[in-house]
TORNU-523276 format. One line per field, with one value per residue (C-alpha): x, y, z; chain; residue number from 0. Coordinates in nm, 3 decimals. Layout:
N
u <- [X/...]
v <- [Y/...]
w <- [Z/...]
c <- [A/...]
k <- [NUM/...]
***
This chain:
576
u <- [0.000/0.132/0.215/0.124/0.091/-0.254/-0.372/-0.298/-0.522/-0.792/-0.778/-0.813/-1.124/-1.267/-1.209/-1.364/-1.671/-1.720/-1.589/-1.531/-1.502/-1.369/-1.450/-1.213/-0.936/-0.590/-0.430/-0.132/-0.315/-0.477/-0.166/-0.087/-0.439/-0.375/-0.038/-0.219/-0.506/-0.286/-0.175/-0.527/-0.618/-0.985/-1.073/-1.075/-1.029/-1.188/-1.051/-1.339/-1.320/-1.488/-1.526/-1.900/-1.901/-1.731/-2.010/-2.285/-2.112/-2.078/-2.449/-2.557/-2.358/-2.521/-2.869/-2.824/-2.656/-2.774/-2.406/-2.203/-2.056/-1.711/-1.578/-1.251/-1.093/-0.815/-0.829/-0.986/-1.196/-1.220/-1.422/-1.643/-1.708/-1.845/-2.101/-2.371/-2.330/-2.347/-2.661/-2.811/-2.735/-2.859/-3.194/-3.261/-3.114/-2.833/-2.531/-2.206/-1.870/-1.673/-1.306/-1.111/-0.745/-0.653/-0.355/-0.114/-0.259/-0.018/-0.126/-0.498/-0.506/-0.266/-0.466/-0.262/-0.298/-0.626/-0.707/-1.076/-1.301/-1.480/-1.617/-1.820/-1.927/-2.039/-2.210/-2.559/-2.567/-2.428/-2.523/-2.166/-1.876/-1.541/-1.177/-0.945/-0.677/-0.528/-0.400/-0.487/-0.854/-0.856/-0.979/-1.254/-1.368/-1.410/-1.602/-1.830/-1.876/-2.002/-2.234/-2.382/-2.412/-2.619/-2.808/-3.157/-3.234/-2.923/-2.712/-2.369/-2.069/-1.759/-1.414/-1.145/-0.787/-0.492/-0.209/0.042/-0.202/-0.228/0.151/0.164/0.212/-0.041/-0.084/-0.359/-0.455/-0.710/-0.779/-0.916/-1.147/-1.493/-1.788/-1.993/-2.355/-2.633/-2.948/-3.288/-3.569/-3.873/-4.198/-4.420/-4.669/-4.945/-4.902/-4.908/-5.225/-5.389/-5.276/-5.444/-5.757/-5.769/-5.709/-5.978/-6.216/-6.155/-6.358/-6.107/-5.749/-5.421/-5.068/-4.802/-4.443/-4.171/-3.798/-3.769/-3.926/-3.677/-3.386/-3.497/-3.542/-3.889/-4.089/-4.166/-4.322/-4.510/-4.659/-4.748/-4.946/-5.120/-5.232/-5.334/-5.561/-5.628/-5.513/-5.422/-5.059/-4.965/-4.581/-4.417/-4.162/-3.882/-4.088/-4.117/-4.053/-4.187/-4.480/-4.490/-4.681/-4.882/-5.004/-5.377/-5.316/-5.088/-5.259/-5.017/-4.803/-4.970/-4.841/-4.848/-4.567/-4.454/-4.810/-5.056/-5.413/-5.564/-5.345/-5.457/-5.814/-5.783/-5.609/-5.881/-6.137/-5.937/-6.020/-5.715/-5.353/-5.073/-4.738/-4.425/-4.075/-4.227/-4.171/-4.476/-4.267/-4.411/-4.404/-4.602/-4.869/-4.913/-5.162/-5.182/-5.549/-5.655/-5.412/-5.510/-5.888/-6.087/-5.844/-5.687/-5.316/-5.081/-4.706/-4.438/-4.071/-3.741/-3.640/-3.858/-3.830/-3.980/-4.320/-4.526/-4.265/-4.513/-4.834/-4.946/-5.061/-5.346/-5.105/-4.726/-4.501/-4.125/-3.958/-3.769/-3.989/-3.916/-3.976/-4.292/-4.442/-4.362/-4.525/-4.830/-4.885/-4.867/-5.111/-5.341/-5.340/-5.451/-5.740/-5.884/-5.866/-5.739/-5.953/-6.100/-6.120/-6.451/-6.589/-6.284/-6.051/-6.306/-6.312/-5.933/-5.928/-6.197/-6.002/-5.676/-5.846/-6.026/-5.787/-5.478/-5.271/-5.176/-4.825/-4.898/-4.816/-4.670/-4.594/-4.278/-4.101/-4.134/-4.348/-4.189/-4.454/-4.376/-4.021/-4.132/-4.381/-4.087/-3.877/-4.156/-4.201/-3.842/-3.675/-3.758/-3.868/-3.515/-3.377/-3.249/-3.346/-3.153/-3.299/-3.240/-3.436/-3.631/-3.934/-3.794/-3.811/-4.172/-4.257/-4.063/-4.263/-4.589/-4.515/-4.225/-4.313/-4.114/-4.146/-3.883/-3.718/-3.377/-3.465/-3.561/-3.294/-3.393/-3.245/-3.585/-3.537/-3.218/-3.254/-2.901/-2.844/-2.575/-2.641/-2.731/-2.407/-2.196/-2.496/-2.517/-2.144/-2.188/-2.522/-2.362/-2.056/-2.298/-2.511/-2.277/-2.516/-2.817/-2.906/-2.866/-3.045/-2.999/-3.288/-3.116/-3.210/-2.988/-2.911/-2.856/-2.619/-2.411/-2.347/-2.117/-2.088/-1.714/-1.792/-1.879/-1.495/-1.478/-1.724/-1.518/-1.184/-1.305/-1.522/-1.850/-2.142/-2.485/-2.736/-2.819/-3.157/-3.164/-3.484/-3.352/-3.589/-3.309/-3.466/-3.453/-3.804/-3.912/-3.800/-3.961/-4.290/-4.224/-4.191/-4.534/-4.721/-4.472/-4.566/-4.207/-3.977/-3.647/-3.296/-3.412/-3.355/-3.032/-3.039/-2.851/-2.746/-2.407/-2.190/-2.337/-2.683/-2.821/-3.021/-2.973/-2.687/-2.442/-2.387/-2.416/-2.339/-1.997/-1.939/-1.980/-1.769/-1.497/-1.468/-1.456/-1.821/-2.101/-2.416/-2.705/-2.960/-3.335/-3.579/-3.867/-4.081/-4.053/-3.676/-3.671/-3.703/-3.426/-3.199/-3.256/-3.171/-2.861/-2.743/-2.795/-2.613/-2.323/-2.297/-2.276/-2.053/-1.803/-1.836/-1.911/-2.176/-2.393/-2.626/-2.960/-3.035/-3.408/-3.494/-3.837/-4.083/-3.895/-4.190/-4.387/-4.539/-4.598/-4.913/-4.876/-5.040/-5.031/-5.311/-5.361/-5.721/-5.631/-5.369/-5.358/-5.334/-5.144/-5.178/-5.502/-5.648/-5.740/-6.110/-6.090/-6.385/-6.406/-6.279/-6.534]
v <- [-0.001/0.337/0.608/0.974/1.287/1.263/1.595/1.478/1.187/1.419/1.620/1.289/1.212/1.555/1.530/1.182/1.312/1.577/1.880/2.169/2.468/2.543/2.864/2.968/3.177/3.035/3.038/2.886/2.592/2.482/2.538/2.170/2.137/2.434/2.294/1.986/2.188/2.402/2.092/1.994/2.019/1.980/2.206/2.583/2.773/3.118/3.335/3.501/3.818/3.657/3.288/3.329/3.428/3.106/2.910/3.103/3.064/2.684/2.694/2.872/2.631/2.329/2.476/2.535/2.201/1.956/1.866/1.911/2.260/2.300/2.582/2.598/2.816/2.804/2.755/2.972/3.260/3.128/2.834/3.032/3.277/2.976/2.880/3.102/2.943/2.590/2.676/2.813/2.493/2.279/2.470/2.449/2.095/2.207/1.964/2.149/2.040/2.279/2.212/2.387/2.387/2.332/2.376/2.085/1.785/1.815/2.186/2.144/2.140/2.418/2.716/2.750/3.041/3.028/2.679/2.645/2.350/2.403/2.050/2.105/2.448/2.317/1.996/2.149/2.303/2.011/1.659/1.554/1.742/1.550/1.610/1.371/1.264/0.967/1.048/0.696/0.774/1.085/0.947/0.746/1.031/1.251/0.967/0.942/1.315/1.321/1.036/1.202/1.536/1.375/1.101/1.135/1.499/1.667/1.896/2.027/1.842/2.003/1.835/1.975/1.892/1.947/2.085/1.810/1.538/1.719/1.672/1.294/1.025/0.746/0.431/0.502/0.410/0.638/0.390/0.149/0.397/0.538/0.742/0.555/0.475/0.701/0.522/0.649/0.502/0.377/0.437/0.134/0.069/0.008/0.369/0.512/0.315/0.458/0.813/0.782/0.654/0.958/1.199/1.039/1.054/1.428/1.697/1.968/1.822/2.005/1.891/2.090/2.034/2.171/2.206/1.839/1.803/2.046/1.869/1.531/1.660/1.540/1.830/1.614/1.348/1.599/1.767/1.423/1.326/1.663/1.653/1.291/1.357/1.724/1.829/2.199/2.253/2.491/2.495/2.630/2.908/2.654/2.452/2.758/2.640/2.289/2.391/2.682/2.971/3.004/2.646/2.604/2.390/2.641/2.738/2.985/3.006/2.986/3.166/3.459/3.660/3.515/3.448/3.520/3.628/3.358/3.089/3.136/3.146/2.819/2.650/2.753/2.589/2.267/1.951/1.717/1.840/1.602/1.758/1.625/1.729/2.018/2.093/2.310/2.606/2.871/3.148/2.908/2.781/3.079/2.994/2.620/2.577/2.796/2.627/2.265/2.334/2.025/1.938/1.594/1.592/1.343/1.409/1.248/1.310/1.144/1.228/1.023/1.283/1.552/1.365/1.490/1.751/2.043/1.861/1.501/1.421/1.187/0.974/0.992/0.831/0.802/0.807/0.977/1.239/1.112/0.756/0.854/1.058/0.786/0.537/0.762/0.804/0.430/0.371/0.640/0.477/0.151/0.316/0.563/0.673/1.017/1.289/1.596/1.936/1.982/2.224/2.234/2.335/2.597/2.745/2.765/2.943/3.184/3.269/3.309/3.561/3.767/3.767/3.941/4.233/4.547/4.595/4.874/5.165/5.485/5.647/5.829/5.719/5.386/5.119/4.783/4.574/4.783/4.659/4.300/4.374/4.507/4.199/3.966/4.138/4.205/3.864/3.538/3.203/3.071/3.351/3.231/3.453/3.469/3.640/3.644/3.781/4.102/4.286/4.240/3.856/3.883/4.094/3.849/3.560/3.747/3.891/3.720/3.462/3.125/2.860/2.598/2.413/2.551/2.884/3.051/3.049/3.167/3.112/3.027/2.912/3.070/3.402/3.531/3.890/3.915/3.576/3.702/3.826/3.505/3.289/3.461/3.391/3.018/3.002/3.176/2.945/2.642/2.787/3.001/3.013/3.139/3.492/3.516/3.809/3.865/4.066/4.238/4.474/4.771/4.638/4.275/4.397/4.580/4.273/4.104/4.371/4.309/3.969/4.176/4.192/3.806/3.828/4.122/3.938/3.620/3.800/3.635/3.836/3.875/4.155/4.281/4.456/4.648/4.736/5.033/5.179/5.304/5.105/4.765/4.736/4.403/4.504/4.839/4.661/4.431/4.740/4.874/4.687/4.856/5.197/5.272/5.335/5.290/5.231/5.084/5.375/5.338/5.657/5.952/6.276/6.303/6.603/6.639/6.682/6.340/6.142/5.790/5.677/5.448/5.520/5.170/5.271/5.415/5.104/4.885/5.112/5.110/4.727/4.750/4.663/4.882/5.036/5.267/5.431/5.452/5.693/5.682/5.383/5.435/5.418/5.059/4.872/5.067/5.027/4.648/4.636/4.835/4.619/4.298/4.430/4.568/4.267/4.017/4.223/4.315/3.999/4.196/4.215/4.515/4.679/4.839/5.040/5.114/5.385/5.276/5.427/5.428/5.325/5.092/4.779/4.438/4.237/3.988/3.871/3.600/3.381/3.281/3.399/3.741/3.898/4.276/4.440/4.779/4.860/4.933/4.612/4.577/4.528/4.219/4.092/3.720/3.641/3.423]
w <- [-0.001/-0.083/0.175/0.150/0.359/0.542/0.401/0.043/0.133/0.242/-0.078/-0.268/-0.078/-0.140/-0.515/-0.539/-0.344/-0.619/-0.441/-0.686/-0.458/-0.113/0.057/0.343/0.512/0.565/0.911/1.083/1.228/0.894/0.663/0.615/0.458/0.235/0.130/0.002/-0.146/-0.366/-0.549/-0.649/-1.022/-0.955/-0.657/-0.655/-0.335/-0.279/0.008/0.183/0.407/0.711/0.804/0.850/0.474/0.393/0.553/0.384/0.039/0.099/0.201/-0.114/-0.335/-0.158/-0.196/-0.571/-0.651/-0.377/-0.334/-0.010/0.031/0.185/0.408/0.587/0.870/1.114/1.486/1.755/1.632/1.278/1.409/1.642/1.348/1.158/1.415/1.278/0.935/1.079/1.267/0.949/0.759/1.045/1.071/0.685/0.636/0.414/0.373/0.436/0.589/0.790/0.831/1.110/1.214/1.571/1.804/1.853/2.036/2.328/2.378/2.388/2.767/2.809/2.687/2.381/2.147/1.954/2.109/2.171/2.204/1.877/1.865/2.191/2.077/1.740/1.859/1.912/1.559/1.367/1.274/1.378/1.525/1.560/1.626/1.448/1.681/1.482/1.129/0.997/1.072/0.852/0.513/0.684/0.897/0.594/0.413/0.707/0.709/0.354/0.435/0.746/0.577/0.289/0.464/0.621/0.698/0.543/0.750/0.851/0.982/1.157/1.143/1.368/1.281/1.524/1.326/1.426/1.311/0.965/0.914/0.953/0.678/0.644/0.437/0.190/-0.173/-0.323/-0.596/-0.350/-0.177/-0.273/-0.130/0.123/0.024/0.131/0.259/0.148/0.359/0.162/0.345/0.431/0.140/0.391/0.530/0.175/0.102/0.403/0.322/-0.028/0.130/0.360/0.067/-0.146/0.147/0.186/0.000/0.018/0.042/0.016/-0.066/0.140/0.018/0.239/0.188/0.206/-0.138/-0.285/-0.117/-0.241/-0.597/-0.568/-0.742/-1.054/-0.841/-0.635/-0.945/-1.096/-0.781/-0.764/-1.128/-1.116/-0.814/-0.887/-0.542/-0.488/-0.367/-0.092/-0.048/0.263/0.232/0.202/-0.051/-0.275/-0.628/-0.586/-0.811/-1.074/-0.917/-1.240/-1.227/-1.182/-0.876/-0.707/-0.380/-0.230/0.075/0.421/0.727/0.948/0.783/0.447/0.323/0.050/0.130/-0.086/0.057/0.409/0.299/0.092/0.393/0.630/0.407/0.362/0.542/0.485/0.457/0.331/0.435/0.280/0.407/0.610/0.967/1.068/1.156/1.392/1.127/0.912/1.162/1.389/1.671/1.656/1.751/1.457/1.228/1.318/1.332/1.242/0.959/0.924/0.886/0.725/0.778/0.574/0.677/0.635/0.990/1.239/1.522/1.307/1.314/1.618/1.712/1.680/1.700/1.654/1.294/1.229/1.025/1.043/0.774/0.780/0.434/0.169/-0.010/-0.356/-0.273/-0.079/-0.361/-0.616/-0.384/-0.331/-0.703/-0.762/-0.485/-0.624/-0.963/-0.801/-0.605/-0.862/-1.212/-1.288/-1.127/-1.304/-1.167/-0.955/-0.692/-0.469/-0.759/-0.866/-0.521/-0.517/-0.845/-0.716/-0.400/-0.601/-0.829/-0.566/-0.260/-0.396/-0.272/-0.460/-0.599/-0.856/-0.625/-0.780/-0.440/-0.360/-0.150/-0.325/-0.166/-0.141/-0.314/-0.632/-0.625/-0.628/-0.914/-1.122/-1.035/-1.133/-1.462/-1.560/-1.482/-1.645/-1.499/-1.488/-1.262/-0.927/-0.633/-0.306/0.005/0.379/0.679/0.759/0.616/0.263/0.307/0.413/0.115/-0.097/0.032/-0.021/-0.371/-0.543/-0.800/-0.829/-1.098/-1.041/-0.758/-0.637/-0.776/-0.453/-0.177/0.158/0.510/0.652/1.017/1.146/0.957/0.988/0.878/0.619/0.449/0.108/-0.057/0.027/-0.061/-0.399/-0.457/-0.388/-0.599/-0.896/-0.891/-0.884/-1.161/-1.382/-1.679/-1.486/-1.364/-0.994/-0.806/-0.437/-0.266/0.031/0.308/0.403/0.747/0.650/0.374/0.628/0.823/0.572/0.303/0.277/0.107/-0.207/-0.247/-0.288/-0.589/-0.733/-0.686/-0.859/-1.113/-0.996/-1.143/-0.979/-0.918/-0.575/-0.533/-0.199/-0.027/0.170/0.420/0.645/0.931/1.105/0.961/1.106/1.463/1.421/1.357/1.658/1.870/1.775/2.059/2.297/2.145/2.087/1.785/1.974/1.836/1.507/1.274/1.062/0.858/0.974/0.821/0.661/0.588/0.250/0.393/0.294/0.549/0.418/0.649/0.480/0.112/-0.008/-0.366/-0.272/-0.062/-0.371/-0.572/-0.311/-0.348/-0.728/-0.782/-0.937/-0.805/-0.887/-0.654/-0.742/-0.577/-0.819/-0.906/-1.283/-1.253/-1.127/-1.453/-1.627/-1.336/-1.333/-1.711/-1.654/-1.366/-1.557/-1.852/-1.659/-1.426/-1.706/-1.932/-1.670/-1.456/-1.139/-0.863/-0.921/-0.666/-0.742/-0.423/-0.408/-0.153/0.000/0.243/0.577/0.800/0.566/0.726/0.586/0.636/0.925/1.242/1.504/1.352/0.996/1.015/1.151/0.924/0.951/0.616/0.600/0.228/0.047/-0.104/-0.461/-0.559/-0.785/-0.981/-1.052/-1.388/-1.570]
c <- [A/A/A/A/A/A/A/A/A/A/A/A/A/A/A/A/A/A/A/A/A/A/A/A/A/A/A/A/A/A/A/A/A/A/A/A/A/A/A/A/A/A/A/A/A/A/A/A/A/A/A/A/A/A/A/A/A/A/A/A/A/A/A/A/A/A/A/A/A/A/A/A/A/A/A/A/A/A/A/A/A/A/A/A/A/A/A/A/A/A/A/A/A/A/A/A/A/A/A/A/A/A/A/A/A/A/A/A/A/A/A/A/A/A/A/A/A/A/A/A/A/A/A/A/A/A/A/A/A/A/A/A/A/A/A/A/A/A/A/A/A/A/A/A/A/A/A/A/A/A/A/A/A/A/A/A/A/A/A/A/A/A/A/A/A/A/A/A/A/A/A/A/A/A/A/A/A/A/A/A/A/A/A/A/A/A/A/A/A/A/A/A/A/A/A/A/A/A/A/A/A/A/A/A/A/A/A/A/A/A/A/A/A/A/A/A/A/A/A/A/A/A/A/A/A/A/A/A/A/A/A/A/A/A/A/A/A/A/A/A/A/A/A/A/A/A/A/A/A/A/A/A/A/A/A/A/A/A/A/A/A/A/A/A/A/A/A/A/A/A/A/A/A/A/A/A/A/A/A/A/A/A/A/A/A/A/A/A/A/A/A/A/A/A/A/A/A/A/A/A/A/A/A/A/A/A/A/A/A/A/A/A/A/A/A/A/A/A/A/A/A/A/A/A/A/A/A/A/A/A/A/A/A/A/A/A/A/A/A/A/A/A/A/A/A/A/A/A/A/A/A/A/A/A/A/A/A/A/A/A/A/A/A/A/A/A/A/A/A/A/A/A/A/A/A/A/A/A/A/A/A/A/A/A/A/A/A/A/A/A/A/A/A/A/A/A/A/A/A/A/A/A/A/A/A/A/A/A/A/A/A/A/A/A/A/A/A/A/A/A/A/A/A/A/A/A/A/A/A/A/A/A/A/A/A/A/A/A/A/A/A/A/A/A/A/A/A/A/A/A/A/A/A/A/A/A/A/A/A/A/A/A/A/A/A/A/A/A/A/A/A/A/A/A/A/A/A/A/A/A/A/A/A/A/A/A/A/A/A/A/A/A/A/A/A/A/A/A/A/A/A/A/A/A/A/A/A/A/A/A/A/A/A/A/A/A/A/A/A/A/A/A/A/A/A/A/A/A/A/A/A/A/A/A/A/A/A/A/A/A/A/A/A/A/A/A/A/A/A/A/A/A/A/A/A/A/A/A/A/A/A/A/A/A/A/A/A/A/A/A/A/A/A/A/A/A]
k <- [0/1/2/3/4/5/6/7/8/9/10/11/12/13/14/15/16/17/18/19/20/21/22/23/24/25/26/27/28/29/30/31/32/33/34/35/36/37/38/39/40/41/42/43/44/45/46/47/48/49/50/51/52/53/54/55/56/57/58/59/60/61/62/63/64/65/66/67/68/69/70/71/72/73/74/75/76/77/78/79/80/81/82/83/84/85/86/87/88/89/90/91/92/93/94/95/96/97/98/99/100/101/102/103/104/105/106/107/108/109/110/111/112/113/114/115/116/117/118/119/120/121/122/123/124/125/126/127/128/129/130/131/132/133/134/135/136/137/138/139/140/141/142/143/144/145/146/147/148/149/150/151/152/153/154/155/156/157/158/159/160/161/162/163/164/165/166/167/168/169/170/171/172/173/174/175/176/177/178/179/180/181/182/183/184/185/186/187/188/189/190/191/192/193/194/195/196/197/198/199/200/201/202/203/204/205/206/207/208/209/210/211/212/213/214/215/216/217/218/219/220/221/222/223/224/225/226/227/228/229/230/231/232/233/234/235/236/237/238/239/240/241/242/243/244/245/246/247/248/249/250/251/252/253/254/255/256/257/258/259/260/261/262/263/264/265/266/267/268/269/270/271/272/273/274/275/276/277/278/279/280/281/282/283/284/285/286/287/288/289/290/291/292/293/294/295/296/297/298/299/300/301/302/303/304/305/306/307/308/309/310/311/312/313/314/315/316/317/318/319/320/321/322/323/324/325/326/327/328/329/330/331/332/333/334/335/336/337/338/339/340/341/342/343/344/345/346/347/348/349/350/351/352/353/354/355/356/357/358/359/360/361/362/363/364/365/366/367/368/369/370/371/372/373/374/375/376/377/378/379/380/381/382/383/384/385/386/387/388/389/390/391/392/393/394/395/396/397/398/399/400/401/402/403/404/405/406/407/408/409/410/411/412/413/414/415/416/417/418/419/420/421/422/423/424/425/426/427/428/429/430/431/432/433/434/435/436/437/438/439/440/441/442/443/444/445/446/447/448/449/450/451/452/453/454/455/456/457/458/459/460/461/462/463/464/465/466/467/468/469/470/471/472/473/474/475/476/477/478/479/480/481/482/483/484/485/486/487/488/489/490/491/492/493/494/495/496/497/498/499/500/501/502/503/504/505/506/507/508/509/510/511/512/513/514/515/516/517/518/519/520/521/522/523/524/525/526/527/528/529/530/531/532/533/534/535/536/537/538/539/540/541/542/543/544/545/546/547/548/549/550/551/552/553/554/555/556/557/558/559/560/561/562/563/564/565/566/567/568/569/570/571/572/573/574/575]
***
């Protein structure tokens, strides 16, 4: 058996697992890894400006491809900086592997420089956190890490590498090694049979795909089942894109924040809900007794402990989403011929046509819904959108249209500010031939705005559209019951007399990127066209900063039957 440096063996493992990009920052304790990485002919490294940015870039790449994203940092604060990204990946079931350097093994108990127990710190926000103490274990630990990240409910893994272990030589032949198999549990056929019986017995059933359907690449199977049984489909926010939003069976997104008026109304009239790969998040359900009502719930999930976590379903089924949907369709074909649209489908169409929200505002300052109207009309169906957390995420969920899986990336559960720019970098590397658009807030952008420099350095083009209300808008709304507007205003007057606070256009330009500011609604379309043209021609990130109404509110509430509307509602007549 040949012998080789252990880090060379690790790079061979990464290559055979299909790794194409690594996002990270070199440091003294991880240099043996970098020494091996620089010799790779298959893996490209991108140096980020903050280790959290590395995790979000790996996250974006993983969301766009379904592959495992890789991020690297050194010891101490590099690892602790990555915790937010690990938590984000864990919350949204995204497979990434975080590799950290560590002090020498014999110094770990001596409070050595930048030595921290990152394994224990990371354990609550990873599927597996491990420190490799024996060099001979290294290839197998990495193989196991890929398997764990992919298998079951996907998620992050952290591998911590003491620098002395990284320098050792091991016996290893890469030609005799291969990725470990990933087990996909098939659901019991008897349970699928019962699920179809329950759906067929219902008068107003709904399918509710969550992020698990996207992760399992099961959107085609979902659509086939929906069309065969003519069941309306109401995706969760993380399931956005599982069905085209112009499909007759699209029933909108239910929730108390990211929701559509017609979707909540349709859900409240439903009598049976089949949720696949969804976790009944609190921003989706709101007050549980209202959400549950007298409806029957069937819950299918690949992770057994997800079933019954929020409330007990009438039927719980453990299984891979793709296998489950395939089995459900087969069972449906045995129990009934293809169904035709009937009263329930007509009612869904009626509610979709009548319970809309306005997005045609001509106001100045610009109202946020108008921005999303322009995005929907300008960009085509193949555009990939990336967005994070805040009022702009809520407006995005309410107004932004999505037509394909893995074309709407959102950090749904953890909601870390600053996620978007790095995520755009990872998404664009994964999908170089598609237009990538990040919808950002002014405050979120400021958290990791230095990561724009990464995209500039490596010539990674994408468009950023900023909803700039010069406020922490979502927290300002949360302060309303307290009758206060305290420490949430971000705008301030600068020496030139402007009251916008940070000049984001100049920030972009300082890093070598491009930007334009929009203050009138009829300027948005031409600004988007300019940004797309310049971004693609010059291979740079370009910002369109849209100045919106500072104290504008988004529709939301604590119950899905009591959403407060802040904008005037359209008067829609039923289309015959």
